[in-house]
Each structure stands twice: as structure tokens, then as C-alpha cells.
N, C-alpha and C positions, 0 to 999 in steps of 0.2 A: 949313582951308577947311570948313567946314559944308556939309555935301550934305543933301539931303533926300530921301527915299522916293518914286519915282513908278511910273508904270505906262506902258510903253511898247506901244502898239498897232500892228502893220501891219496892215492889209485889202489884199489882193489881190481886184481884181474888174477884171471887163469894163470898157474904158473909156467904151463906152457907157452905164455905170452911174454913175460918178464923179461927176455933177451930182445924182442921187438919192439917193447916198450922202452927200455932204456936207451936202447938204439936211438929210438925216434925221439926222446929227451935231449938225448946227447946232441943230435942234429939242431935240435931247437936253442942248444946254448944252455943247458942245464949242465953245471958243472958237479953238482955231488947228489945222491939220494942215499937213501939206507932202505933194504929190502927186508923185509920180515916175513914170515911163516904167517899163516892165518889158520888158527887150528879147528874152526869151524864156526857156525852162526845161521843166521835164518833169515830167508827173503820170500820172494814172489815164489820160489819152489820147494819153502817148507824149509825146515831143519836138516842141517846137515854137519858131518864132524869129517875131519881128515882122517880118523882112524875107522877101521872097518867100512869103509867105502873104497870101490874100485873104480867108481866116476870119476872124470875129469874134473868135476865142480869140485870133488875132495881137494884138491891140489890147487889151493889159490894164494899168492901172497899180495902183500902189500906194500907199495912202493911211497915213499915219502921224502918230499923236497922239502925244503925252504929256502926261499926266492924274493928276492928283489920284487915290489909291486909291480915295476914297470915290464917284468919280464914273465908275469903271469899269462897275457895273451898267448905268447909263442907257446908256453907248455902245454895251455889247454888243448890248444890246436892240433899241437902232435899229440897228446892224448887221445882227442875225440876221434883223429884218423883211425885210430886202432879200436877204442872203445865203441865204434856204432854198429861194428861188425860182430862183437865178443861179449861175454859176460863182463861187468865191470862196473865200480863206482868209484866216483870222484867227489872228493869233499874238499872244498876250499875254506880256510878259516886264517883270520886276522892275527898275527903272533907277534912279538918283539924279542928282537937278539941283542946279545951284549957288544959283539963283534960284527959291526955291519959289512967289514970288508972280508968277511968271509962268504957271503952268498951275492 
């Protein structure tokens, strides 16, 4: 079966920023994404968990996009315009998809 090169972009951001991020991605031409709850983790501020914390940091989401490589720069520009002022992490990995016309 033939596969096609793509980029998988995962953006972890405060849940309160979800709508602003997805609107920025759509303006940049991103036509699809998946939003997942982040249950907890550890970072420069230490360990945290969604359960038992009242702070904004406990409400994080991961926005996952799979896009054609030629769309990556526009997506990263849109994401960075928000992330430079807020908590967030962006990961980009190479991946392969079966139906290139979907991305």
C-alpha cells in the first residue's frame, strides 16, 4: 500500500486558549485537527495533575494536526503568534498517511 509523507504537529496549551488557537489554525488554512484532554504531566514548574488542582495549569489540552509538509510553516506561524505569550509546547514529527487527499 502506498503511503505519503506528512507532518504531525502536537500543540499542548492551556485549555482557556483552545478556541483562540483553533481559530488561528483555521485562518492559516488548517482544515482538520483533534483536541485531547491532558490529564497531567511534569515540566519546568514541576508535576501537576488535572485532578486536585484549581490553577489554570491543570486545564491543558493537546491539539493534534496532520498536514502536508508545505503547510507546516503557516501552521507554526499561527501557533507561535499565541504561544510566545502563553504556556505551551509544540512538537513536530514526520509521519506517513494512507490517504493524502485528506490532508
